[in-house]
C-alpha positions as CSV (number, residue, x, y, z in Angstrom):
1,M,-44.0,-17.3,-4.4
2,I,-41.1,-15.4,-2.7
3,D,-39.7,-12.4,-4.6
4,N,-35.9,-12.6,-4.1
5,H,-35.2,-9.4,-6.1
6,H,-35.9,-7.1,-3.1
7,Q,-33.7,-8.8,-0.5
8,P,-30.7,-6.7,0.6
9,R,-27.3,-8.1,-0.3
10,I,-24.9,-8.2,2.7
11,T,-21.2,-7.8,2.1
12,V,-18.7,-8.7,4.8
13,M,-15.4,-6.8,4.8
14,I,-12.5,-8.2,6.8
15,A,-9.9,-5.9,8.2
16,F,-6.4,-7.3,8.2
17,H,-4.4,-6.2,11.2
18,D,-1.9,-9.1,11.2
19,P,0.6,-8.9,8.3
20,S,1.2,-12.7,8.7
21,A,-2.5,-13.1,7.6
22,L,-1.6,-11.7,4.2
23,S,-0.7,-14.0,1.3
24,P,3.1,-14.3,0.6
25,K,2.7,-12.4,-2.7
26,R,0.8,-9.6,-1.0
27,R,3.6,-9.4,1.7
28,V,6.2,-9.0,-1.1
29,L,4.2,-6.4,-2.9
30,C,3.6,-4.4,0.3
31,S,7.2,-4.5,1.3
32,S,9.5,-1.5,1.7
33,L,12.0,-3.1,-0.6
34,N,9.4,-3.4,-3.4
35,A,8.4,0.3,-2.9
36,Q,12.0,1.4,-3.1
37,R,12.5,-0.7,-6.3
38,I,9.4,1.0,-7.9
39,A,10.5,4.5,-6.8
40,A,14.0,3.9,-8.2
41,R,12.5,2.8,-11.5
42,M,10.3,6.0,-11.6
43,V,13.4,8.2,-11.0
44,D,15.3,6.2,-13.7
45,D,12.4,6.9,-16.1
46,G,12.8,10.7,-15.4
47,T,10.5,11.5,-12.6
48,D,12.1,14.5,-10.7
49,C,11.1,13.5,-7.2
50,V,9.5,10.4,-5.8
51,S,8.3,10.0,-2.2
52,I,7.4,6.8,-0.4
53,V,4.7,7.5,2.2
54,R,3.4,5.3,5.0
55,T,-0.4,5.0,4.8
56,G,-1.3,3.1,8.0
57,N,-3.4,0.7,5.8
58,P,-2.2,-2.9,6.2
59,L,-3.3,-3.8,2.7
60,Q,-1.3,-0.8,1.3
61,P,1.1,0.2,3.9
62,L,3.2,2.3,1.6
63,R,2.2,4.6,-1.3
64,I,4.6,5.9,-3.9
65,V,3.9,9.5,-4.9
66,A,5.5,11.2,-7.9
67,E,6.3,14.4,-6.1
68,C,8.2,15.7,-3.0
69,V,6.1,15.3,0.1
70,D,6.8,16.9,3.5
71,G,5.6,15.2,6.7
72,A,6.2,12.6,9.3
73,D,4.8,9.8,7.2
74,V,7.5,10.1,4.5
75,E,9.7,7.0,4.7
76,L,12.0,7.8,1.8
77,E,12.4,10.5,-0.8
78,M,14.3,10.1,-4.1
79,R,15.3,13.0,-6.3
80,L,16.7,13.1,-9.9
81,A,20.3,14.2,-9.7
């Protein structure tokens, strides 16, 4: 009898380098327009400063940060007036 409980499990991770390989919904969620919409909503809700930062990750190309960030990766910064 073969004992299957001790066999290693192999997981394959696929790196997406081509944005066209992403699903249409993922492309919308990863878009700059969507990031700006979310950042504007955060400012409308009272967040003092929101930064949109490029990550270099194709699955999450932009990150919205609830603070002012300095650096070359900042795409947009919104402040509460």
